[in-house]
C-alpha positions, 0 to 999 in steps of 0.5 A: 084701653088697658085691662089690668086692675089699677092695683098692679100700678103699685109695682114698678113697671117691667121695662121692655126695650125693643131693639130696632136694627137696620132693615127692621120690619115695621109690623113686627117692630110695633107688636110689643108696643101694641100688646104690652101697654094693654096691661095697665101700668105693668110694662114700660115699652121703649124702642132703641137703636144699636147706635147713638145716631138713633136713625134706623132704616126699615125694610120699607120705603122710609126710615125712623128715628127712635128716642133711645140709643143702646144705653136703654139695653143696660137696665131692661128687664126684657129685650125684644129683637124684631126681624130685619130684612133677608138681605142682611141676615147672611152677613155678620151683624155690624160691630155696633149691633154685637156691642149693643147685644153685649150690653144686655145684663145676665138674667134679662129675658131676651125675645126674638121675632122671626129673623131677630134670631139670626142676630141673637145667634150671631152674638152667641146668645143662642148657643146650645139653647133650643130656638126657632125662626121662620120655617122658610129660613131653616136651612140657612139658619142651620148652616150658619149656626149648627150649634143652635138646636133649631125647631122649625115646626113651632110658633115659638120656643120658651126656654126660660129667659130666652124666647124665640118665635117664628115669622110675622104674627108669631110675634103676637103669639110670643108676646101674649105668651109672656103676658100669660106667664107674667099675669095669667091666662085671664089677663092674656085673653083680655089683651088678645080680645083687645087686639082682636087676635086669638089668645092661643093658636093651635098647632105650629108653623108647620101648618103654614108651610106651602103645600097643595090645597086639599082637593075638598076644601069644604071637608076639613076638620075645623067643625069637628075640632069645635065639636070636640072642644065642647066635649073635652070632659068625654073620652074622644077616640079617633074613630068618633072624631072621624065619624063626626067629620064623615071621614075614615080614621086614616083620612081624618088623621091625615087631614087633621095633621095637614090643617093643625100641624099636630095629631088628633091625640096631641091636639086633644091633650093640648086643649085639655091642658089649656082648659085645666090651666084656666080652671086652676087660675079661675076656680077653687075646684080640686085637682081631681075635679078639674081632671074630670072636667077636662077629660083626664081620667084621674088627677094623676093623669092631669099632673103628668100631662101638665108637668110634661107641657109646662114643667110644673104641678097643678098645685104649683101652677095654681099658687103662681097664677091664681094669686098673680092673676 
């Protein structure tokens, strides 16, 4: 069931081509077709192969036949490259794959999920551009592509017309992020609810790196995070958060970092910026009032943090997303 008002149907749909490479992971291959069609009439999603044969081996015990060949890349507005199996990433992609990637028009938005970044890097599309991939493949990627600035700690990297995401479910994160960028947080949140996934995951993929289980799993910070989210309009010092969790400030900060991949202070700023973005989209409140509602001392503080997070002012963000959403 789609979630966008039919008024958007008057605009031509944004064309998304999902490039299935041999060894593709079926779960991630299906993510774009699961997320984007929820926005009624706004996107057209097709799946294509790198060759005219259109038969693609998956990393499972079956092959698939897609309806489109590489010509679908010629007119795509966005190209998504899902991951393919680990046995293939250390070798140079076959010539037809590189030829298919060269068909992408300049200015087309390009997105990779997990090991899809290896194909993009091999084609030179990531040279000098910030990127990410699955944390377990960081060393391999850096050895193969030292010219790519890699950030292994994040769920995805948005570098304008180039987006790369980490493993598996981060494909959902980056697709929802694209919906949010194109149509605003309200629509993205509705899509997330339809897909029964969180609209925004806290922290980065560092929180999923294998590490010993804390000795007291019931003494985590989740309850304190929920408590803090209800009080974002108040100053929340580390000592107050730690007291709520019944920990020392030092233990709380360490446990918080282990569970979320970020510090309490940075997490609070992220949540306040996210709440401010929602209010900028969904209300007519003045910037100073929104700043007070989300716990920034002044409108200037909100402007500074929003610009640091997404590179725009509150007024520019509101002009873009309030009208679009």
